MIVEXMI-268448 format. One record per atom (N, C-alpha, C): x, y, z. Coordinates in steps of 0.02 Angstrom, whole numbers, padded with zeros to 5 digits, always signed. Layout:
<sites>
XYZ;...
</sites>
This chain:
<sites>
+01963+03640+10242;+02016+03593+10227;+02016+03525+10188;+02025+03541+10140;+01992+03477+10097;+02074+03403+10101;+02060+03365+10121;+02103+03308+10165;+02125+03281+10077;+02187+03269+10063;+02201+03229+09994;+02168+03151+10002;+02158+03120+09951;+02126+03062+09944;+02179+02994+09969;+02163+02969+10004;+02216+02907+10020;+02241+02878+09974;+02318+02853+09972;+02362+02805+09897;+02302+02743+09903;+02299+02729+09842;+02267+02665+09827;+02310+02627+09777;+02304+02560+09798;+02356+02521+09738;+02310+02515+09673;+02364+02505+09637;+02347+02513+09557;+02347+02458+09532;+02335+02437+09465;+02344+02389+09413;+02396+02402+09386;+02407+02318+09368;+02470+02321+09319;+02457+02355+09256;+02410+02378+09218;+02379+02412+09165;+02417+02475+09154;+02429+02511+09226;+02438+02569+09257;+02498+02589+09239;+02558+02537+09225;+02627+02556+09181;+02654+02528+09112;+02690+02547+09093;+02701+02551+09018;+02760+02474+09016;+02807+02476+09067;+02842+02413+09059;+02875+02406+09119;+02902+02315+09123;+02926+02270+09175;+02971+02256+09187;+02979+02247+09260;+03053+02196+09259;+03047+02151+09312;+03088+02110+09314;+03066+02067+09384;+03121+02050+09411;+03103+02059+09478;+03173+02094+09536;+03165+02007+09565;+03229+01990+09594;+03220+01912+09636;+03222+01950+09706;+03189+01944+09744;+03199+01951+09817;+03265+01912+09856;+03290+01926+09896;+03355+01900+09916;+03343+01870+10004;+03365+01837+10023;+03343+01824+10112;+03370+01890+10143;+03407+01916+10139;+03413+01985+10170;+03380+02039+10166;+03323+02026+10133;+03280+02080+10098;+03230+02087+10157;+03238+01999+10202;+03167+02023+10249;+03195+02046+10329;+03162+02077+10353;+03187+02097+10432;+03150+02057+10475;+03167+02082+10520;+03118+02049+10590;+03047+02007+10581;+03025+02071+10558;+02949+02045+10556;+02917+02011+10496;+02985+01986+10447;+02960+01926+10402;+02935+01952+10356;+02955+02012+10320;+02919+02050+10257;+02990+02104+10242;+02987+02107+10174;+03055+02135+10164;+03049+02212+10184;+03090+02233+10208;+03104+02283+10259;+03098+02350+10179;+03065+02398+10242;+03048+02465+10180;+03105+02515+10144;+03145+02488+10163;+03230+02526+10126;+03230+02478+10056;+03220+02424+10055;+03221+02375+09995;+03183+02415+09950;+03143+02442+09962;+03081+02464+09899;+03122+02500+09869;+03151+02544+09894;+03205+02592+09857;+03244+02593+09824;+03282+02527+09853;+03321+02517+09816;+03295+02484+09729;+03244+02444+09738;+03203+02407+09671;+03191+02468+09641;+03155+02521+09685;+03150+02583+09612;+03215+02613+09563;+03255+02606+09611;+03317+02593+09556;+03352+02558+09524;+03350+02498+09531;+03365+02453+09497;+03304+02438+09442;+03251+02456+09464;+03201+02438+09395;+03224+02488+09338;+03216+02543+09358;+03239+02605+09299;+03310+02594+09279;+03351+02593+09326;+03426+02622+09308;+03433+02565+09256;+03421+02499+09270;+03453+02423+09231;+03395+02422+09166;+03339+02478+09153;+03290+02474+09110;+03334+02525+09070;+03346+02568+09080;+03397+02626+09041;+03459+02589+09007;+03480+02563+09058;+03536+02536+09039;+03544+02463+08976;+03504+02437+08994;+03472+02367+08929;+03453+02406+08866;+03409+02476+08865;+03385+02499+08806;+03449+02532+08771;+03485+02542+08805;+03566+02588+08787;+03547+02651+08787;+03521+02689+08820;+03507+02747+08837;+03544+02771+08888;+03592+02736+08937;+03605+02761+09003;+03670+02726+08996;+03710+02758+08998;+03801+02717+09010;+03824+02762+09071;+03816+02709+09118;+03859+02743+09205;+03920+02724+09191;+03964+02698+09155;+04034+02708+09164;+04074+02761+09135;+04032+02767+09062;+04060+02817+09033;+04012+02862+08988;+03958+02895+09000;+03921+02940+08982;+03923+02992+09005;+03926+03066+08979;+03911+03129+09016;+03882+03155+09056;+03829+03108+09029;+03763+03127+09064;+03730+03071+09137;+03726+03085+09191;+03702+03035+09254;+03646+03073+09287;+03604+03053+09297;+03551+03052+09351;+03555+03061+09415;+03543+03112+09459;+03541+03118+09522;+03483+03118+09553;+03469+03062+09607;+03389+03063+09629;+03376+03137+09649;+03326+03164+09662;+03306+03242+09727;+03266+03224+09762;+03213+03182+09731;+03164+03165+09767;+03110+03085+09778;+03123+03073+09830;+03094+02983+09821;+03029+02984+09882;+02981+02941+09852;+02910+02913+09889;+02910+02860+09904;+02875+02831+09933;+02843+02786+09921;+02791+02759+09958;+02719+02722+09951;+02651+02703+09987;+02657+02627+10002;+02635+02603+10056;+02640+02528+10039;+02571+02505+10073;+02542+02447+10035;+02502+02416+10022;+02472+02335+10050;+02526+02307+10048;+02533+02232+10065;+02587+02217+10069;+02621+02168+10113;+02696+02137+10134;+02706+02109+10059;+02779+02136+10059;+02800+02072+10009;+02878+02033+10051;+02877+01974+10025;+02944+01934+10062;+02975+01884+10009;+03036+01870+10049;+03098+01819+10019;+03040+01745+10027;+03032+01705+09981;+03074+01715+09919;+03030+01730+09857;+02983+01772+09859;+02941+01815+09806;+03002+01831+09776;+02955+01822+09686;+02984+01872+09651;+02944+01943+09603;+02966+01985+09608;+02944+02044+09612;+02933+02087+09540;+02882+02087+09519;+02877+02129+09445;+02879+02198+09469;+02916+02254+09447;+02909+02317+09458;+02887+02356+09380;+02825+02389+09402;+02808+02425+09314;+02835+02496+09334;+02865+02517+09278;+02882+02581+09284;+02827+02620+09228;+02830+02672+09235;+02793+02739+09198;+02851+02813+09225;+02828+02842+09146;+02872+02926+09165;+02791+02958+09176;+02798+02992+09234;+02736+03045+09267;+02753+03100+09235;+02810+03115+09214;+02834+03192+09197;+02894+03198+09165;+02907+03226+09126;+02958+03217+09091;+02985+03301+09055;+03056+03322+09096;+03059+03389+09106;+03114+03408+09046;+03150+03470+09064;+03214+03485+09013;+03262+03441+09040;+03268+03441+09111;+03334+03397+09126;+03303+03347+09205;+03243+03352+09191;+03238+03305+09235;+03174+03251+09232;+03166+03206+09279;+03096+03167+09253;+03079+03110+09332;+03022+03113+09316;+02977+03094+09363;+02958+03026+09363;+02993+02969+09385;+02977+02906+09367;+02908+02868+09434;+02871+02843+09417;+02833+02808+09461;+02840+02745+09441;+02838+02709+09496;+02859+02628+09504;+02804+02596+09536;+02779+02548+09519;+02740+02488+09550;+02766+02425+09560;+02747+02409+09645;+02797+02325+09646;+02742+02291+09654;+02738+02238+09627;+02686+02179+09630;+02718+02109+09656;+02687+02085+09686;+02707+02014+09688;+02697+01968+09617;+02725+01921+09603;+02709+01887+09548;+02655+01866+09548;+02602+01888+09487;+02539+01869+09459;+02463+01898+09497;+02495+01945+09544;+02449+01975+09578;+02421+02041+09527;+02372+02074+09529;+02350+02110+09495;+02358+02208+09499;+02377+02189+09590;+02363+02259+09602;+02428+02266+09644;+02473+02299+09650;+02534+02341+09676;+02532+02322+09756;+02574+02305+09768;+02576+02294+09858;+02628+02364+09870;+02654+02393+09829;+02683+02466+09852;+02686+02511+09782;+02682+02581+09774;+02696+02626+09721;+02732+02680+09746;+02775+02702+09717;+02794+02757+09733;+02836+02790+09672;+02878+02845+09681;+02920+02875+09644;+02968+02898+09664;+03024+02931+09605;+03084+02963+09605;+03103+02998+09563;+03134+03072+09576;+03143+03108+09520;+03227+03121+09506;+03237+03110+09449;+03326+03107+09429;+03322+03189+09394;+03365+03231+09408;+03384+03261+09388;+03458+03270+09358;+03450+03240+09262;+03503+03239+09238;+03560+03300+09244;+03617+03264+09269;+03677+03315+09252;+03739+03292+09208;+03777+03353+09220;+03857+03330+09169;+03878+03301+09252;+03928+03224+09226;+03959+03199+09254;+04014+03243+09298;+04034+03284+09261;+04092+03329+09288;+04079+03385+09328;+04027+03427+09303;+04000+03495+09335;+03964+03483+09377;+03916+03411+09363;+03868+03422+09421;+03806+03477+09407;+03797+03499+09344;+03774+03553+09316;+03691+03513+09279;+03641+03547+09294;+03577+03516+09248;+03594+03521+09183;+03578+03480+09145;+03590+03494+09071;+03530+03466+09019;+03503+03465+08959;+03474+03425+08934;+03454+03357+08931;+03388+03326+08954;+03376+03250+08930;+03457+03232+08859;+03470+03196+08853;+03506+03167+08777;+03449+03159+08758;+03442+03146+08679;+03384+03143+08636;+03370+03053+08619;+03408+03025+08633;+03392+02961+08633;+03371+02920+08700;+03395+02948+08762;+03355+02934+08819;+03294+02968+08823;+03273+03030+08814;+03218+03076+08797;+03165+03038+08759;+03173+03015+08693;+03147+02953+08655;+03113+02902+08693;+03183+02878+08726;+03149+02822+08755;+03098+02824+08807;+03094+02878+08851;+03073+02885+08923;+03001+02915+08885;+02992+02932+08823;+02922+02981+08806;+02914+02909+08794;+02892+02860+08777;+02878+02792+08766;+02856+02756+08837;+02869+02780+08896;+02840+02765+08960;+02801+02818+08998;+02768+02875+08934;+02722+02930+08991;+02654+02900+08966;
</sites>
């Protein structure tokens, strides 16, 4: 039986786009570092804020929305307030109605990620919640992140 390779931190050049995220006092836990649940919030923030800024996601009035169906994270080094985090983003898989985003979280100026993970969005009709094909503008932008 083959054991899967242990996840390893990646370098910044493994990612296509970056977004700075400011840590908050409340992000630290009693152990003095950012609590693991905050990392998942950063994944959502990095991807969705980028899509909104690029004009390919309208969270208030768009007919298509993305729902998370899977998420995962590996941790390599602690992050803590008051650091600024650089979230690297890439698209690992682009389907008809789904996208696998991969995110690396870097302490500012560090060459290797402190954590990396992924989440999968299935894009659905806002009203019916049934999968729909990716809107053309969204798909075109996502292709630049592959």
